[in-house]
Structure formats: structure tokens, C-alpha cells
C-alpha distance (Angstrom), angle and dihedral (degrees) to the residues before:
residue distance angle dihedral
M1 . . .
K2 3.79 . .
L3 3.77 122.3 .
H4 3.76 121.2 -98.6
K5 3.83 111.2 -99.8
N6 3.77 93.5 -112.7
V7 3.78 92.4 55.1
L8 3.76 92.4 46.2
K9 3.66 90.4 51.1
V10 3.74 92.2 54.4
W11 3.73 91.8 52.2
M12 3.88 91.7 47.3
F13 3.73 88.0 52.6
A14 3.85 89.9 56.5
A15 3.73 92.6 52.3
V16 3.78 91.0 48.4
L17 3.72 93.2 48.8
L18 3.79 93.7 47.4
G19 3.79 95.2 41.3
A20 3.83 97.3 -139.3
T21 3.94 138.7 88.3
I22 3.78 117.1 -100.3
T23 3.69 103.1 -119.8
T24 3.73 140.5 162.2
Q25 3.88 117.8 -80.0
T26 3.82 112.7 -109.2
A27 3.64 113.7 -168.9
K28 3.83 130.4 -168.4
A29 3.80 100.0 -107.8
D30 3.67 97.2 140.1
T31 3.72 131.9 -162.2
T32 3.75 135.7 150.9
A33 3.75 138.5 -135.4
E34 3.72 142.6 166.8
P35 3.79 135.7 -171.6
Q36 3.73 123.2 -165.7
N37 3.77 120.8 -137.5
E38 3.81 88.9 3.5
K39 3.74 132.5 170.4
Q40 3.81 120.3 -155.0
T41 3.80 117.0 -128.0
V42 3.76 119.3 -147.1
T43 3.82 118.3 -170.6
N44 3.77 120.1 -128.6
D45 3.77 92.1 -100.6
G46 3.76 91.1 57.9
N47 3.86 99.7 -104.7
V48 3.78 116.5 145.0
T49 3.68 104.0 -127.8
G50 3.70 104.1 165.3
I51 3.73 145.2 -97.2
E52 3.75 140.8 -38.2
S53 3.74 125.8 -145.3
A54 3.79 87.6 19.4
Q55 3.70 136.0 153.5
K56 3.82 115.9 -95.9
S57 3.80 124.4 -86.8
D58 3.83 132.9 -168.1
A59 3.73 128.3 -117.3
T60 3.51 144.8 161.1
S61 3.80 125.3 -131.7
E62 3.71 117.9 -112.6
T63 3.81 122.3 177.8
Q64 3.70 95.9 -163.3
S65 3.85 111.9 108.7
D66 3.85 118.9 -130.8
S67 3.81 104.4 -114.0
T68 3.72 106.2 -164.4
T69 3.73 106.6 -168.1
N70 3.75 111.5 93.4
S71 3.76 141.1 163.2
N72 3.78 88.1 -86.7
N73 3.77 86.6 62.9
T74 3.88 99.2 -122.9
V75 3.82 101.6 159.2
V76 3.76 125.4 -150.7
N77 3.64 136.9 143.3
N78 3.76 112.0 -82.7
D79 3.81 98.3 -179.5
T80 3.79 109.1 131.7
S81 3.74 97.5 165.7
S82 3.80 96.8 94.4
T83 3.69 121.8 101.6
V84 3.78 130.4 -131.6
D85 3.87 110.6 -90.8
S86 3.73 112.4 -131.4
D87 3.69 88.4 -134.6
T88 3.72 98.6 57.7
N89 3.81 125.7 113.0
W90 3.79 91.1 -100.3
S91 3.83 91.5 61.4
K92 3.81 87.7 61.0
T93 3.79 93.4 59.1
N94 3.69 128.4 65.7
I95 3.73 96.5 -104.5
D96 3.87 95.5 170.4
N97 3.80 90.9 64.1
P98 3.82 115.2 83.3
G99 3.82 88.6 -168.1
K100 3.98 88.8 66.2
D101 3.82 100.0 57.6
Y102 3.78 116.7 -22.9
F103 3.86 95.8 -165.2
H104 3.76 92.9 57.7
Y105 3.79 94.3 37.5
V106 3.71 89.1 61.6
N107 3.86 99.4 36.2
R108 3.67 103.1 31.1
K109 3.83 99.6 114.0
W110 3.83 93.0 47.3
L111 3.65 92.4 46.2
N112 3.80 93.0 58.9
V113 3.85 94.7 54.1
A114 3.75 100.0 37.4
K115 3.71 106.1 94.9
P116 3.95 114.1 172.6
A117 3.67 119.3 -158.2
T118 3.75 122.6 -115.8
G119 3.79 112.0 -59.4
Q120 3.87 92.9 6.3
Q121 3.90 139.7 100.3
M122 3.68 137.2 -148.2
G123 3.75 131.5 -154.7
A124 3.75 146.7 109.5
L125 3.72 93.4 -58.6
Q126 3.79 91.3 52.5
T127 3.74 91.2 48.1
A128 3.82 90.7 53.0
Q129 3.80 91.4 47.4
T130 3.81 94.8 50.0
Q131 3.79 89.2 50.8
M132 3.82 92.6 51.9
D133 3.89 90.4 44.4
N134 3.73 92.6 52.2
K135 3.83 92.5 45.3
V136 3.73 93.5 51.7
H137 3.79 94.1 44.8
D138 3.75 94.3 50.9
K139 3.81 93.8 47.8
F140 3.87 92.3 47.8
M141 3.76 91.0 47.0
S142 3.72 91.0 50.7
Y143 3.83 87.8 59.7
V144 3.89 91.1 47.6
N145 3.78 91.6 49.9
G146 3.81 93.3 45.5
T147 3.78 97.0 -122.4
V148 3.78 89.3 118.6
P149 3.87 120.6 37.2
T150 3.91 121.5 -136.2
N151 3.74 128.4 -174.9
D152 3.75 96.9 -176.2
S153 3.77 106.3 127.1
T154 3.84 96.4 -144.0
M155 3.70 94.7 43.7
L156 3.80 87.5 53.5
K157 3.87 88.7 56.2
A158 3.72 88.3 50.0
I159 3.84 91.3 56.2
E160 3.79 88.6 47.4
F161 3.74 88.4 53.2
Y162 3.78 92.9 47.0
R163 3.81 89.8 52.9
Q164 3.73 93.5 50.6
A165 3.79 90.5 47.0
Y166 3.81 91.2 48.1
N167 3.84 91.0 51.4
S168 3.83 94.0 42.9
D169 3.73 132.9 100.6
L170 3.83 97.3 -105.4
S171 3.78 97.0 -177.8
N172 3.84 124.2 128.7
D173 3.72 89.5 -103.6
A174 3.69 92.5 62.2
A175 3.83 92.3 54.0
F176 3.72 92.7 41.3
N177 3.77 91.1 54.6
G178 3.79 89.8 58.2
I179 3.84 94.7 46.6
N180 3.81 87.6 46.9
Q181 3.74 91.7 54.5
D182 3.77 89.5 50.0
I183 3.78 88.2 53.1
K184 3.85 90.9 50.1
T185 3.79 87.5 52.3
V186 3.84 93.8 58.1
R187 3.85 90.8 39.3
G188 3.82 89.2 52.6
L189 3.79 90.2 67.9
N190 3.71 104.8 102.3
N191 3.72 103.9 -176.3
I192 3.83 144.9 -6.0
T193 3.72 90.9 -79.4
D194 3.72 91.4 56.5
L195 3.88 90.5 50.6
N196 3.83 88.6 48.6
E197 3.71 94.0 52.0
N198 3.86 93.7 48.9
L199 3.78 101.8 44.2
Y200 3.82 93.7 111.8
S201 3.83 96.1 38.4
L202 3.84 88.6 52.2
M203 3.75 91.4 53.2
A204 3.88 89.1 46.0
Q205 3.84 86.8 58.7
D206 3.86 93.7 48.3
I207 3.68 93.9 -111.7
S208 3.75 111.5 144.4
L209 3.81 119.8 -118.0
P210 3.83 120.1 -141.4
F211 3.78 89.3 -104.3
G212 3.84 134.4 43.9
I213 3.70 131.8 -116.7
K214 3.80 126.2 176.6
I215 3.83 137.5 170.6
D216 3.78 120.8 -132.1
R217 3.74 144.3 140.2
D218 3.79 113.7 -59.8
Q219 3.82 109.4 -97.2
N220 3.75 90.5 -134.7
D221 3.83 102.3 39.2
S222 3.78 119.8 37.5
S223 3.75 91.2 -159.0
L224 3.73 98.5 62.2
K225 3.73 136.6 64.6
T226 3.80 125.7 -137.2
L227 3.81 144.0 169.8
Y228 3.69 124.9 -97.7
F229 3.83 122.4 -160.5
Y230 3.87 126.1 -161.2
G231 3.64 136.1 166.5
A232 3.90 138.6 -106.4
T233 3.86 126.4 -81.8
P234 3.87 117.2 -138.0
L235 3.75 112.3 -105.9
L236 3.87 100.2 -156.0
L237 3.83 102.8 28.0
D238 3.80 125.3 73.9
D239 3.82 127.1 -135.1
N240 3.89 88.3 -79.3
G241 3.76 93.9 49.6
E242 3.77 93.1 -105.2
F243 3.80 131.6 136.9
T244 3.80 97.7 -127.4
D245 3.98 134.4 175.9
N246 3.82 87.9 -90.3
M247 3.73 92.2 52.7
K248 3.76 90.0 45.2
T249 3.80 87.8 56.6
S250 3.81 91.1 54.5
Q251 3.86 89.5 48.1
D252 3.85 90.0 51.7
T253 3.84 88.4 50.0
I254 3.83 92.2 54.1
G255 3.79 93.8 43.6
N256 3.85 96.0 45.1
Y257 3.80 93.7 48.4
L258 3.83 93.6 47.4
A259 3.84 92.9 47.3
S260 3.73 99.9 41.4
N261 3.88 101.2 33.9
A262 3.80 107.9 21.1
H263 3.92 92.6 34.0
W264 3.69 97.4 -132.6
T265 3.67 122.9 167.8
F266 3.80 123.0 -111.6
E267 3.88 89.8 -110.5
E268 3.77 92.0 51.9
I269 3.70 91.7 52.2
Q270 3.74 93.5 44.2
D271 3.77 91.5 53.8
L272 3.76 91.0 49.2
I273 3.84 94.1 50.7
I274 3.77 90.4 49.1
N275 3.74 93.2 51.1
T276 3.80 92.2 45.2
K277 3.89 91.5 52.9
R278 3.88 90.0 45.5
F279 3.88 90.4 55.9
D280 3.88 89.8 43.2
K281 3.75 88.9 54.3
L282 3.70 91.5 51.2
L283 3.83 91.0 46.7
Y284 3.81 88.7 52.6
Q285 3.74 95.1 46.0
I286 3.79 101.1 49.9
Q287 3.87 96.9 42.0
T288 3.78 129.7 78.7
A289 3.78 117.2 -121.8
N290 3.87 88.5 -113.3
D291 3.81 90.6 52.4
R292 3.72 91.5 47.7
A293 3.83 90.0 52.7
E294 3.79 88.9 48.0
N295 3.81 92.3 56.1
K296 3.72 91.9 49.3
L297 3.78 91.0 48.1
Q298 3.94 91.0 54.0
D299 3.86 94.4 40.7
N300 3.89 89.2 53.9
Y301 3.77 97.5 43.3
T302 3.80 111.6 102.9
G303 3.76 97.3 -167.1
A304 3.81 124.8 106.1
G305 3.84 96.9 -105.2
I306 3.74 138.0 17.8
N307 3.80 129.4 -43.1
Q308 3.77 97.9 -128.8
N309 3.88 116.1 -154.2
G310 3.71 98.7 159.1
N311 3.76 144.4 -7.4
Y312 3.71 118.0 -62.3
L313 3.93 132.2 -145.2
P314 3.80 113.2 -92.6
V315 3.67 112.2 -142.3
V316 3.81 133.1 -170.8
F317 3.82 103.8 -112.2
S318 3.79 94.8 -140.6
N319 3.76 87.7 61.4
F320 3.72 96.7 40.3
A321 3.86 92.4 49.3
N322 3.75 90.6 59.3
I323 3.77 99.7 55.7
S324 3.83 92.4 104.1
P325 3.71 134.2 48.2
Y326 3.81 88.9 -162.6
L327 3.77 108.2 44.5
D328 3.90 118.5 53.0
L329 3.83 101.9 -146.1
D330 3.76 88.6 168.3
T331 3.88 93.2 64.7
L332 3.77 91.3 41.5
V333 3.65 93.8 54.9
D334 3.76 93.4 45.5
Q335 3.88 88.6 52.0
L336 3.85 87.9 50.9
V337 3.79 102.6 45.1
G338 3.81 105.3 13.4
E339 3.78 96.0 -120.7
T340 3.79 146.8 53.8
P341 3.83 110.0 -96.8
G342 3.79 120.8 -144.4
Y343 3.85 93.9 -130.7
I344 3.79 141.3 -3.6
Y345 3.76 131.8 -164.5
E346 3.77 122.9 -105.9
M347 3.84 106.9 -149.4
T348 3.86 94.7 178.7
P349 3.84 108.4 34.7
S350 3.76 94.7 174.5
F351 3.81 89.2 61.4
Y352 3.73 95.7 50.4
N353 3.87 93.9 39.9
K354 3.83 85.6 62.3
F355 3.88 97.2 36.9
N356 3.77 94.9 125.1
R357 3.81 92.6 53.2
L358 3.69 87.6 56.1
F359 3.77 102.6 42.6
N360 3.77 117.2 40.1
A361 3.81 139.9 110.1
D362 3.92 91.2 -85.3
T363 3.79 93.9 51.1
F364 3.89 96.1 43.3
Y365 3.76 99.4 101.8
M366 3.81 92.1 47.0
V367 3.84 89.1 51.3
R368 3.74 93.2 47.1
D369 3.81 95.1 50.0
W370 3.70 90.5 43.3
M371 3.74 87.0 57.1
V372 3.83 91.6 51.8
S373 3.74 91.5 51.1
K374 3.71 92.0 51.8
L375 3.80 91.7 48.0
V376 3.73 91.6 53.9
L377 3.83 93.6 46.7
N378 3.81 90.5 48.5
R379 3.78 96.4 49.6
S380 3.84 103.3 34.4
S381 3.90 114.0 20.7
Y382 3.76 91.7 107.9
M383 3.83 98.1 58.0
K384 3.75 92.1 97.5
D385 3.69 92.0 56.4
L386 3.77 95.9 51.6
T387 3.88 93.3 47.8
E388 3.85 89.3 53.0
H389 3.76 99.6 50.4
D390 3.84 132.9 49.7
T391 3.89 102.8 -113.6
Y392 3.74 99.6 -173.9
Q393 3.81 137.4 40.4
N394 3.78 119.5 -101.7
G395 3.92 119.0 -117.1
H396 3.74 99.0 56.7
T397 3.78 121.0 129.0
K398 3.93 119.1 -128.5
A399 3.71 90.9 -103.9
E400 3.76 91.6 50.3
T401 3.72 92.1 49.8
Q402 3.81 92.6 47.1
S403 3.81 90.6 50.6
N404 3.85 93.4 48.8
L405 3.76 89.7 50.3
A406 3.86 91.6 46.7
Y407 3.81 89.0 50.3
Y408 3.85 92.9 47.7
V409 3.76 93.6 51.2
T410 3.77 92.4 44.7
S411 3.91 93.1 49.6
K412 3.82 87.1 54.2
A413 3.85 96.5 42.6
F414 3.81 89.9 51.8
A415 3.87 98.7 33.3
P416 3.87 98.4 135.6
E417 3.86 92.3 48.5
F418 3.76 90.9 44.2
S419 3.84 90.7 50.4
K420 3.85 92.3 50.4
Y421 3.80 99.9 37.4
F422 3.91 101.7 41.9
G423 3.88 92.1 31.8
D424 3.82 86.3 61.8
I425 3.77 102.4 44.5
L426 3.89 94.1 41.0
L427 3.88 95.1 54.8
S428 3.69 118.6 73.2
K429 3.71 119.5 -141.2
L430 3.82 88.0 -124.3
Q431 3.84 90.3 57.3
A432 3.83 93.7 46.2
S433 3.82 89.4 48.0
G434 3.74 93.1 51.9
V435 3.80 93.3 50.0
K436 3.74 95.2 47.6
Q437 3.90 88.2 51.2
M438 3.76 90.9 51.3
I439 3.73 90.4 48.3
G440 3.79 90.8 50.4
N441 3.89 88.2 51.6
I442 3.73 93.8 50.1
M443 3.90 92.2 47.0
S444 3.93 85.7 51.6
S445 3.82 86.0 52.5
Y446 3.77 90.7 50.3
E447 3.83 88.4 50.6
K448 3.66 92.9 55.1
E449 3.82 93.9 44.1
I450 3.86 92.3 51.7
T451 3.76 92.7 46.1
D452 3.83 92.7 50.3
S453 3.77 94.0 39.4
T454 3.90 112.7 132.8
W455 3.78 96.1 -157.0
L456 3.84 106.0 42.8
S457 3.78 117.2 93.4
D458 3.90 118.1 -123.3
S459 3.76 90.8 -108.0
A460 3.72 94.5 49.5
K461 3.83 90.0 47.2
D462 3.79 88.8 55.8
Q463 3.84 93.1 47.8
A464 3.80 90.7 47.5
L465 3.78 93.9 47.2
N466 3.88 90.2 48.3
K467 3.86 89.3 48.2
L468 3.79 89.7 52.6
S469 3.73 93.7 50.6
K470 3.72 93.3 52.5
M471 3.76 95.8 46.8
I472 3.89 117.4 126.0
V473 3.82 115.1 -134.1
N474 3.91 116.4 -157.1
V475 3.69 116.6 -175.0
G476 3.77 123.9 -175.5
Y477 3.73 114.9 -12.2
P478 3.90 144.0 -8.3
S479 3.74 120.9 -76.5
D480 3.93 87.7 -165.5
S481 3.86 116.3 123.1
Y482 3.79 112.6 -124.7
G483 3.72 95.6 -154.7
F484 3.82 93.7 161.8
Y485 3.80 88.8 81.9
N486 3.94 88.1 72.2
D487 3.87 84.5 66.7
V488 3.86 93.2 53.3
T489 3.74 126.1 91.3
V490 3.83 125.1 -176.6
D491 3.74 96.8 -133.6
P492 3.81 110.9 -153.1
T493 3.90 89.0 -158.3
K494 3.85 91.0 63.1
S495 3.80 129.0 72.1
I496 3.78 119.0 -103.2
Y497 3.86 87.4 -110.5
Q498 3.68 90.0 57.5
N499 3.77 94.7 47.1
Y500 3.83 89.5 47.3
L501 3.72 94.7 54.2
N502 3.86 90.9 44.1
L503 3.84 87.9 59.0
L504 3.85 92.1 45.6
T505 3.69 95.3 48.6
T506 3.76 96.7 42.6
E507 3.81 89.3 55.0
K508 3.81 90.9 50.7
L509 3.70 96.5 45.6
D510 3.86 90.8 46.2
R511 3.80 87.7 65.5
F512 3.86 89.0 63.5
K513 3.84 89.4 49.4
T514 3.86 88.9 62.9
Y515 3.80 89.9 64.2
A516 3.78 95.3 109.0
R517 3.88 94.8 42.5
P518 3.83 118.4 93.9
A519 3.86 112.4 -94.2
V520 3.77 114.4 -108.5
R521 3.82 112.9 -145.2
G522 3.81 111.5 -137.9
E523 3.84 100.5 22.7
W524 3.80 112.7 160.5
N525 3.73 95.6 -124.9
D526 3.90 110.5 166.9
L527 3.77 99.3 -9.2
S528 3.83 109.3 112.7
S529 3.69 117.5 -140.4
L530 3.88 86.7 -151.0
V531 3.81 92.8 64.7
T532 3.86 119.2 81.5
N533 3.72 97.0 -116.0
A534 3.70 140.8 129.1
Y535 3.85 125.6 -173.6
Y536 3.77 146.2 164.8
S537 3.81 119.6 -134.4
P538 3.85 113.1 -153.9
Q539 3.92 89.4 -167.4
D540 3.72 90.4 59.9
N541 3.78 101.8 25.4
A542 3.67 88.5 -131.9
I543 3.72 137.3 128.7
Y544 3.89 123.5 -145.9
I545 3.90 127.5 -159.5
S546 3.74 111.5 -177.5
T547 3.81 125.5 -139.9
A548 3.77 90.7 -117.6
F549 3.87 89.4 62.5
I550 3.75 95.1 53.9
T551 3.73 98.0 84.3
S552 3.80 140.2 87.2
P553 3.04 127.5 -33.6
F554 3.89 90.4 21.9
F555 3.74 97.8 45.0
D556 3.75 136.9 -11.0
I557 3.82 131.1 156.0
N558 3.68 87.3 -133.7
Q559 3.77 93.8 59.6
T560 3.68 122.8 80.9
D561 3.84 123.8 -99.3
S562 3.66 89.1 -108.6
Q563 3.85 93.4 57.3
N564 3.80 92.7 45.1
Y565 3.78 94.7 47.0
G566 3.80 89.7 46.5
A567 3.77 95.6 53.2
L568 3.92 114.8 25.0
G569 3.87 92.7 14.9
T570 3.80 92.5 61.9
V571 3.75 90.7 47.3
I572 3.86 87.9 53.0
G573 3.73 91.1 47.5
H574 3.84 91.4 50.5
E575 3.74 92.1 51.1
L576 3.81 94.5 46.3
S577 3.72 89.2 52.2
H578 3.73 91.0 64.8
A579 3.78 89.1 71.0
F580 3.66 88.6 70.0
D581 3.76 105.9 33.4
S582 3.86 127.6 98.3
N583 3.68 92.0 -72.7
G584 3.75 101.4 34.0
S585 3.74 92.2 50.5
L586 3.87 88.2 65.4
F587 3.84 90.7 69.8
N588 3.80 128.3 61.5
G589 3.83 131.3 -137.5
Y590 3.78 89.6 -77.4
G591 3.75 95.4 50.8
L592 3.75 93.5 -107.0
F593 3.83 121.6 137.7
E594 3.74 107.4 -95.5
N595 3.82 124.8 138.2
W596 3.87 103.7 -141.8
L597 3.86 98.8 170.2
T598 3.93 112.1 101.2
P599 3.84 118.5 -134.6
E600 3.74 87.6 -100.4
D601 3.82 94.9 51.9
L602 3.85 90.1 46.8
K603 3.77 87.0 51.9
A604 3.70 94.2 52.6
L605 3.85 92.7 43.9
N606 3.83 89.0 51.7
Q607 3.89 88.8 53.5
K608 3.82 90.1 53.9
M609 3.77 91.3 47.7
S610 3.84 91.5 48.2
T611 3.89 89.8 51.8
V612 3.86 91.4 48.8
A613 3.83 92.0 45.2
S614 3.80 91.7 51.4
Q615 3.87 90.1 55.3
Y616 3.78 89.4 63.9
N617 3.77 102.2 27.6
G618 3.84 112.6 116.3
I619 3.77 98.3 4.6
N620 3.82 110.0 150.0
Y621 3.69 113.4 -135.8
A622 3.84 131.8 164.3
D623 3.87 89.9 -14.6
K624 3.85 89.0 -53.0
V625 3.80 131.1 108.0
I626 3.68 115.6 -135.1
S627 3.83 117.6 -128.4
G628 3.84 109.8 -144.4
A629 3.82 90.5 -159.7
K630 3.84 91.3 56.6
V631 3.84 96.4 50.6
V632 3.79 101.3 32.9
D633 3.84 96.8 99.1
E634 3.70 94.2 56.2
A635 3.79 93.8 35.7
L636 3.78 88.5 55.1
A637 3.81 89.0 54.2
D638 3.77 90.8 48.2
N639 3.73 91.1 54.0
A640 3.85 95.8 48.2
G641 3.83 91.4 40.9
L642 3.81 93.9 56.6
Q643 3.80 93.0 43.3
V644 3.91 97.1 51.0
S645 3.73 93.2 41.4
E646 3.74 93.0 52.7
N647 3.84 89.6 47.9
A648 3.88 90.1 50.5
L649 3.67 90.8 50.4
K650 3.81 93.1 50.6
A651 3.75 87.8 52.7
T652 3.75 91.6 59.5
G653 3.78 88.7 64.1
H654 3.87 92.6 -129.8
A655 3.83 103.2 90.0
N656 3.73 122.4 150.3
I657 3.80 101.9 178.0
D658 3.77 95.8 -165.9
Q659 3.82 89.9 55.1
F660 3.82 89.4 46.9
F661 3.74 94.8 52.2
R662 3.76 93.1 43.5
S663 3.79 92.1 50.1
Y664 3.75 88.9 52.1
A665 3.81 92.4 55.1
T666 3.82 95.7 43.2
S667 3.83 95.1 48.4
N668 3.67 88.8 50.5
R669 3.78 100.0 46.6
V670 3.83 118.5 123.4
Q671 3.79 139.8 169.1
M672 3.69 115.2 -155.9
D673 3.74 130.6 -170.8
K674 3.73 108.8 -120.8
L675 3.76 95.0 -123.8
L676 3.76 89.9 57.1
F677 3.80 91.7 43.5
D678 3.90 91.8 52.2
N679 3.89 92.1 47.0
N680 3.85 93.8 50.0
F681 3.79 100.0 37.6
A682 3.82 97.2 85.5
Q683 3.85 94.6 49.2
D684 3.83 101.1 35.9
P685 3.91 112.1 99.7
H686 3.70 90.5 -162.8
A687 3.89 126.4 81.5
P688 3.72 118.3 -117.0
M689 3.82 108.4 -75.0
P690 3.81 98.1 -114.0
L691 3.83 90.2 53.6
R692 3.82 90.4 45.2
V693 3.77 94.0 57.9
N694 3.78 95.4 38.7
V695 3.90 96.8 48.2
N696 3.80 91.2 42.4
V697 3.78 98.8 51.3
S698 3.78 90.8 43.6
N699 3.75 87.5 70.1
M700 3.78 94.8 55.2
P701 3.74 117.4 96.5
D702 3.91 92.0 -153.4
F703 3.74 90.9 58.4
Y704 3.87 91.2 64.7
S705 3.81 93.1 46.4
T706 3.87 92.4 44.5
Y707 3.80 95.5 52.5
D708 3.78 101.9 21.9
V709 3.84 93.1 -121.3
Q710 3.78 112.9 -170.3
P711 3.67 138.7 -164.6
G712 3.80 113.3 -78.8
E713 3.91 93.7 33.4
G714 3.82 115.1 118.2
M715 3.84 92.0 -114.4
Y716 3.69 97.4 50.6
R717 3.70 121.5 111.9
D718 3.82 124.7 -175.1
P719 3.91 108.5 -106.8
N720 3.82 88.7 -124.8
N721 3.89 87.7 60.5
R722 3.75 97.5 46.1
V723 3.84 117.4 102.5
Q724 3.80 136.0 -165.2
I725 3.78 116.2 -174.9
W726 3.79 95.2 -145.1
D727 3.86 103.2 49.3
């Protein structure tokens, strides 16, 4: 049943306000698997469930059902009461034989009752996320309702914001009025002088400028912060300078919004699109392909700073600030950081070498209309998605719906504070201590593997061990102080839209105010402790494990070591491996750009990668053909993570290898709607989860001895074709 229009409007408002599509959470719990001669199995309702006649994969049993309705209102069927029909696909395979298909051997019962809704997925990660969402929601609402007191000044502001949202008109029109006012702000610029005089105020309103500027640690000195400048990405032209179907979709989004919600005439929209394409063409023509790719990389990066993939050009700022007679970059930088830097980094030189061709009196109207187009795309591109999918469960009263929306908006507006505050109170010291101890054991396992490696040179071993010794370990939640909240007030005379943008932009501008402060390697930045995620940052040489990840089945002090190492331990091992892969080896122990692999080391690593890629390449799964080259980086990390985690477990003296493998497969179980799978397949650098589990365990010697896997079985891999990265 579809939502009532008033409920749909409320959720569309939330998306407009937050400027992002509501999607399923995808965490980086990595595992690998491969089946040989496999056929994919898709259930009658279109869910991608896995493979038949596949190689084995490990897993660990988890009795907990995957509830899929959370405070972010991702709706799936969480009925786990149905029984396995004897006529299902699973009854046609030997599900009692781990040598046939290990992933399904472990997860078969759960797979038969997990039924994700259209465009959604279910799995261990989603269960953990739902549990965390519900805990945070209930705790925050206890403050709102007064059943639990809090004296935290920022949390009190969040409560005030929630109450304003709850009592506000949260219809589409309210959000559209805010967006339309932003459009009028840009359209109110009459010439290049107006643009120049309003550069800072536009940034303060979260309106994108036609060039990029970010603050991050200095690429040559990890104790300093500096500014990085990059260019602009065409909005309606692809990487080849063509107007493709995807670009047409963006153009339609701009036109439909301006016609329906801003009440522009056809002629006005036509003029804007023409000018946008003209500026796009200029952007395409004056920039090199590498610089265009750099712009896109930075535009798509959601972290707090830059996404460094190389060394950038240092430029004396006094020279850089004078590149344009029209745009006063000196004043803009002074407004952002409060002083004049000695130098900055030009990430895209071709853009700034032709800066005057882009920004002058003759190009102004192209620039202005391009900025309007980007503003509309940034704020409303997700509207189509929300109107096509139910975004909230039926059966809620109007007050309940309003309360849930107000909470959702509040949790996003105060995301850094929620991450620090609730990440702290929801993680016990015992849990945190247990994870830190496990990380220490896995790092010791890495130390031994690196030392004993037969393919790394002595110099590379020294560099890798030095890097390992300097790695920062972050477990749970940020310790950073978010002092910018002291400068924010929830103004009752302003709309919820205005107050939200004020919070958002205050946070962004505060980053620039930290320019003169020493850089802190390993800051949490934009990673939320409330999202089931783990990742390694090569620029910081730091690993992060969020509070939300430290829960069953991934980690629990009541689970055995074998279960914990098979689940979260393999994730930690995976992330640590990224410090030494083809990308991580470009950065030293301080996170500075330094390639420490010798040509011989790189050749050996490439051979390992080629072998791993070949294990995936050409596998048919869910009507898709896997590209080994696309998934090899993550598959390599899966391989290393499983190996070092098992070795660390054995070192504890409490290893149960059957539990270890079962835990691995259970913690990586997933059931994905075929529509979502098809949409994600092209972009996802990971292989599908059943393949990752099966391929990975088929390389492990203990898998064969534990389950007596014999030649001819689906999971069997000839010993000469097995690979372990650290051997």
C-alpha cells in the first residue's frame, strides 16, 4: 500500500532539507568468496540469494533475526516465522555439505526467510545498524520527554531543534521556499563584481562556488594544515564531453524542479540550461583529463578534507591570489582562515592556469546559471527516488510521523555531536577494551607475517613494520571537541530549513578556522560512530572501528574468541591490509605521500593481485559477470584479513576453527533485492558477498582440513591455485 500524500510530503521534505537520498547503510565489513562453475539463484520475488553449485564459504551461526525497520525508516519484511519450503531452490542443493557452497551451507535458513523490500537489503550489517539506530532514538527521546535528564549544552540545543521541527510545517512547500530563496540569492548576482563580493557569503549559505577549496593536513608536513584548491566538474557533460542519457536525467531534474516548484517559464529554463552547457564546455576544454578526474574525485569525496591520490603543486599564495583581476581570492581566504597563508596547493593546475578564461565579465551569466543548476542538483536530485519508493511504514499516526521526521532531521543536523555523545555512552569500557586487545593481537600477527614474508624486500619490510608501529587505532567514537556548537543558536524566528543550514555551514566553516591549529593525525572527522563501519585512512595511517560495529554478531564479550575473530577480527585484518596494498604503500607511517615499495616488491605484489583477480574474473552471478580487475583491491584485503585474523586467533590458544569460519560467513550474510543489486553492481568495488566468502575460504588450508573438502566438490581449489597474500 502506498503512503498517504501528507506522509510522503513530510519525508520528501526531509530529503530536501538534508540534501541527500535516503539509502541503505553499507558498511565495510569485508569478506571474500568464489565459486567455480557457479550458477546464480534468484528467488521468485527477485531477491538475489546467492549461488548454486558454488565453492564453499564459511560462516558463523547467528540466531538473531535481521529486523529491517529502523529509525531511518528503511522498510523491509522482518518476518522470520516462516519455515523452509521443501520445494525451494535450497532443497535442490546439498545444503548439508559445506564442500558444496559454504556461504549457503551456513546461512541457508536465514536466506529462506529474509525478504528485503524493493530496493533494499538485509543482513548482519543492517541488523547491527537497526539496533544502533533504535538505541540512539530511544535515548534521545528520553531526553526530549524528560524521563532522563541531560545537562549537555549541545544536546539541549538538539532538543530545542527537535521541538521546533516537531512544531513546524514540514511540507514540501516549506522546504521549497528555502531552496527557492537560495536560487534567488544566486540569481540576484548581477555581474562579476557581485559574485566577487559575495564569495564568502555564498559559501556560508552552503551554495557551491564554481571552484573548490578544502582544508586538510599539509601533504608534506603532517603537523600542519593547509588549503587545497581544485576546479569545477561539468554538470551536463560526461567524461568524454558528451551529453549522455545520464546527463539528460540531470537536465530534466533541473528543468522539472524550476518549472514545478520555482515557477520558472520555459524560456527562463531554456536560457539557464544553455548557459550551463556553455560553461560546462569551457570547463571541459580548458582542463586536462587528469584534472577533470581530480575534480570529480574531490566533489564525490564525503570526508572532511581532500582525497589525496598524489602529490599536488605547491604555489606561493601571493602569486596565486593575483591570478584573477575579477575574483579576490586573497580576501576570500582571509575570511575563511583569518590570515594570509604562505602557500597553498593547486590540485588541478590546468583549471587555474586558465582561470581568467573562466571568470570574467563575458562569462559571468554562464557562471551564474551554472551555479543555479548545481544548487538545484545538490538540493533536489533525490526527489524522484523518494516518490517511487515507500519511505515509511504504514500504521503510524500523524503525530508519530511528525515525531519521527523531527528526530531524523535533528540526528542529521547534530550528526557530529550525536556521534561523540551517543557513541560514548553506548559503548562499554569492557567492549572497547576487548576490541583494542583484538586489534593489538591482529597487528602482532601482521608484524609476524611481514617479517616472515618471502616476497617483500628487506627495505620494504622495514618500511612496513615502521608504518605498522606508527598506526593510530581509533575504537568507538571521536574524542574531538566540536566547539562550533557554542556559536550556534536555534533561532525560533527562523524556519527549520534556515536553522538546519546554519548548523551545517557553521560546521563546515569551522574547519577553516582550525587552520592555525596543529594538525592531529587520526581525527575522526566525518565518520559517525553510529554507523556500522570500519575503515583505514592512508593519509592518516589510522584505523577506525565504530561503536555501531561493536555488537553481535561482529563482536561481543559473551561470544568466543573464535566467533569474534571470525567476524570483526577479519574486518580489522581487511582494513589493516590497506596500509600495505598498492594504494596504501604510497603513504608512509605519518600518512605522507612516499612510495616505499621497490620495483621488485611491486612486481611481486602485482603477481599476487593477478592471481586473486583471476579467481574472480568471469564468474557469472545474478546475470552479471564479475570483473577480477574491478574487485581485486578489496578481494586482496579480504584474503589478507582472513589469514591474519586466523593466525591471531591461533596465537590466543583458544582457536575453534569451525566457529571461526562459521562466524565469518554469518557476519557477512546478506540478502539484496535484485533491483538494488543491479543498480549497485557497476559501482561497487567489492564482489557480491557470497562470492567473497566462498572464494576467500577456498584459499585457506584449515578450511579443507576442518570440513574434509575433497576434489570434485564445489568449494575445492587445487593447492597450486590457492593464494595467501602473506606467505
